[in-house]
C-alpha positions as CSV (number, residue, x, y, z in Angstrom):
1,M,-29.4,6.9,22.3
2,L,-28.5,3.6,20.6
3,F,-27.7,5.6,17.3
4,A,-25.4,7.8,19.4
5,A,-23.6,4.8,20.7
6,L,-23.2,3.1,17.3
7,A,-21.9,6.5,15.8
8,L,-19.4,6.8,18.5
9,A,-18.4,3.1,18.2
10,I,-17.9,3.6,14.3
11,G,-16.3,6.9,14.7
12,G,-14.0,5.7,17.4
13,C,-12.6,3.1,15.0
14,A,-12.5,5.5,12.0
15,T,-10.6,8.0,14.2
16,T,-8.1,5.5,15.3
17,L,-7.6,4.1,11.7
18,G,-7.1,7.6,10.5
19,L,-4.4,8.4,13.2
20,G,-2.8,5.1,12.1
21,Q,-2.9,6.3,8.5
22,T,-1.4,9.7,9.3
23,A,1.2,8.1,11.7
24,L,2.1,5.6,8.8
25,R,2.5,8.3,6.2
26,Q,4.7,10.2,8.7
27,G,7.1,7.2,9.3
28,R,5.9,6.8,12.9
29,Y,5.6,3.1,12.8
30,I,5.1,2.3,16.6
31,E,2.4,4.8,16.8
32,A,0.8,3.7,13.5
33,A,1.0,0.1,14.6
34,S,-0.7,0.8,17.9
35,N,-3.5,2.7,16.2
36,F,-4.0,-0.3,13.6
37,E,-4.1,-2.8,16.4
38,S,-6.8,-0.9,18.1
39,A,-8.8,-0.7,15.0
40,L,-8.4,-4.2,14.6
41,K,-9.5,-5.2,18.1
42,E,-12.6,-3.3,17.4
43,H,-13.1,-4.4,14.1
44,P,-11.1,-7.7,13.3
45,K,-11.7,-7.9,9.6
46,R,-11.0,-4.1,8.8
47,T,-8.9,-4.8,5.6
48,D,-7.8,-1.1,5.7
49,A,-6.3,-1.8,9.2
50,L,-5.0,-5.0,8.3
51,V,-3.1,-3.5,5.1
52,G,-1.9,-0.6,7.2
53,L,-0.5,-2.8,9.8
54,G,0.9,-5.0,7.1
55,I,2.8,-2.1,5.7
56,V,4.0,-1.0,9.1
57,R,5.6,-4.4,9.5
58,Y,7.1,-4.3,6.0
59,A,8.7,-1.0,6.9
60,Q,10.1,-2.5,10.0
61,G,11.6,-5.4,8.3
62,R,9.1,-7.9,9.7
63,Y,8.5,-9.5,6.5
64,D,6.8,-12.7,7.6
65,E,4.2,-10.6,9.7
66,A,3.7,-8.3,7.2
67,A,3.1,-11.3,4.6
68,A,0.6,-12.8,7.0
69,L,-1.4,-9.6,7.5
70,L,-1.3,-8.5,3.8
71,G,-2.5,-12.1,3.0
72,Q,-5.3,-12.0,5.3
73,A,-6.5,-8.8,3.8
74,L,-6.2,-10.0,0.2
75,G,-8.3,-13.2,1.3
76,Q,-11.0,-10.8,1.9
77,D,-10.7,-8.4,-1.0
78,P,-8.0,-9.5,-3.8
79,K,-8.4,-6.0,-5.4
80,L,-6.5,-4.2,-2.7
81,A,-3.8,-2.7,-4.6
82,D,-1.5,-1.8,-1.7
83,A,-1.9,-5.2,-0.2
84,Q,-0.7,-6.8,-3.4
85,L,2.2,-4.3,-3.9
86,Y,3.4,-4.9,-0.2
87,L,2.8,-8.5,-0.1
88,G,5.0,-8.8,-3.4
89,L,7.6,-6.6,-1.8
90,A,7.8,-8.5,1.3
91,Y,8.1,-11.9,-0.7
92,L,10.9,-10.2,-2.8
93,E,12.7,-9.1,0.4
94,R,12.5,-12.7,1.7
95,G,13.9,-14.2,-1.6
96,D,10.5,-15.8,-2.8
97,S,10.7,-14.4,-6.5
98,D,7.9,-16.5,-7.6
99,S,5.4,-15.2,-5.2
100,A,6.7,-11.7,-5.4
101,A,6.2,-11.8,-9.3
102,E,2.5,-12.9,-8.7
103,H,1.6,-10.1,-6.4
104,L,3.4,-7.3,-8.3
105,R,1.7,-8.6,-11.6
106,A,-1.6,-8.4,-9.6
107,F,-0.7,-4.9,-8.4
108,R,0.1,-3.7,-11.8
109,D,-3.0,-5.1,-13.2
110,L,-4.8,-2.9,-10.4
111,S,-2.7,0.3,-10.9
112,R,-3.7,3.0,-13.3
113,N,-0.4,4.8,-13.0
114,A,1.6,4.2,-16.5
115,R,5.1,5.3,-14.8
116,V,4.4,2.8,-11.8
117,N,3.5,0.2,-13.9
118,S,6.6,0.8,-16.1
119,Q,8.7,0.4,-13.0
120,V,6.8,-2.9,-12.0
121,D,7.5,-4.3,-15.5
122,D,11.2,-3.6,-15.2
123,A,11.3,-5.5,-11.9
124,L,9.6,-8.3,-13.1
125,H,11.9,-8.4,-16.2
126,L,14.6,-8.4,-13.5
127,I,13.1,-11.1,-11.4
128,R,12.7,-13.2,-14.3
129,T,16.1,-12.9,-15.8
130,E,18.2,-12.8,-12.7
131,H,16.7,-15.7,-10.7
132,S,19.4,-15.3,-7.9
133,L,19.3,-11.6,-7.1
134,S,21.4,-10.6,-4.1
135,S,19.7,-9.5,-1.0
136,Q,20.9,-6.0,-1.7
137,A,19.7,-6.1,-5.3
138,R,16.2,-7.4,-4.1
139,H,16.1,-4.7,-1.3
140,S,17.0,-2.0,-4.0
141,V,14.1,-3.2,-6.3
142,A,11.7,-3.2,-3.5
143,T,12.8,0.3,-2.3
144,S,12.4,1.4,-5.8
145,L,8.9,0.2,-6.2
146,E,7.9,1.4,-2.9
147,L,9.1,4.9,-3.5
148,A,7.5,5.0,-7.0
149,R,4.2,4.1,-5.4
150,K,4.5,6.7,-2.7
151,S,5.3,9.3,-5.2
152,E,2.1,8.3,-7.0
153,Q,0.0,8.5,-4.0
154,A,1.6,12.0,-3.1
155,L,0.8,13.3,-6.6
156,Q,-2.8,11.8,-6.3
157,D,-3.2,13.6,-2.9
158,A,-2.1,17.0,-4.7
159,R,-4.5,16.4,-7.6
160,S,-7.4,16.2,-5.3
161,T,-6.4,18.9,-3.3
162,Y,-5.7,21.2,-6.4
163,A,-7.8,20.0,-9.2
164,T,-10.6,21.9,-10.6
165,G,-12.8,18.8,-11.5
166,P,-12.6,14.9,-10.7
167,Y,-9.5,13.1,-11.6
168,D,-10.0,10.5,-14.3
169,G,-6.8,9.0,-14.1
170,D,-5.5,11.0,-17.4
171,D,-2.3,13.1,-16.4
172,D,-2.7,15.1,-19.7
173,S,-6.1,16.0,-19.2
174,L,-5.3,17.1,-15.6
175,L,-2.4,19.4,-16.7
176,A,-4.7,21.1,-19.3
177,R,-7.0,22.0,-16.3
178,W,-4.3,23.5,-14.5
179,T,-3.3,27.1,-15.1
180,W,0.2,28.1,-14.1
């Protein structure tokens, strides 16, 4: 009986978290926030729920809240790539170039995707050389990096669905396994 209750409690949080992640991917931010908040009520230190809610707050333009949530997650695990990226983007949107660059570098160091890392390097160069980027330019850079990351995630999802073997991070070896 105790094991059943424990499984239900753990499964409930996992289900709430999964619903939040699905809603986030589909742009249903209010629903995603509600699910992540429920997951955090059950397990306040769940880094995946903190990151999810932080990304929701970023998407809603609530950069201070996003930064607080993502910073809390990174305090528990500094190797959370999405938390590093979105915290960097939140700082960039707020105009804090130094903090943005710090977290974008940390994201780049955690990412294995050469295309996204190249875009991060371009953004870092722009941040370094143009210290007073306009809010429109900062938003454009942030949007570009976010879209690059989302594209990478969609490609990884497709790879895991259609690949005939485990993905090792090498695009060329993956393409060699696919038959058209």
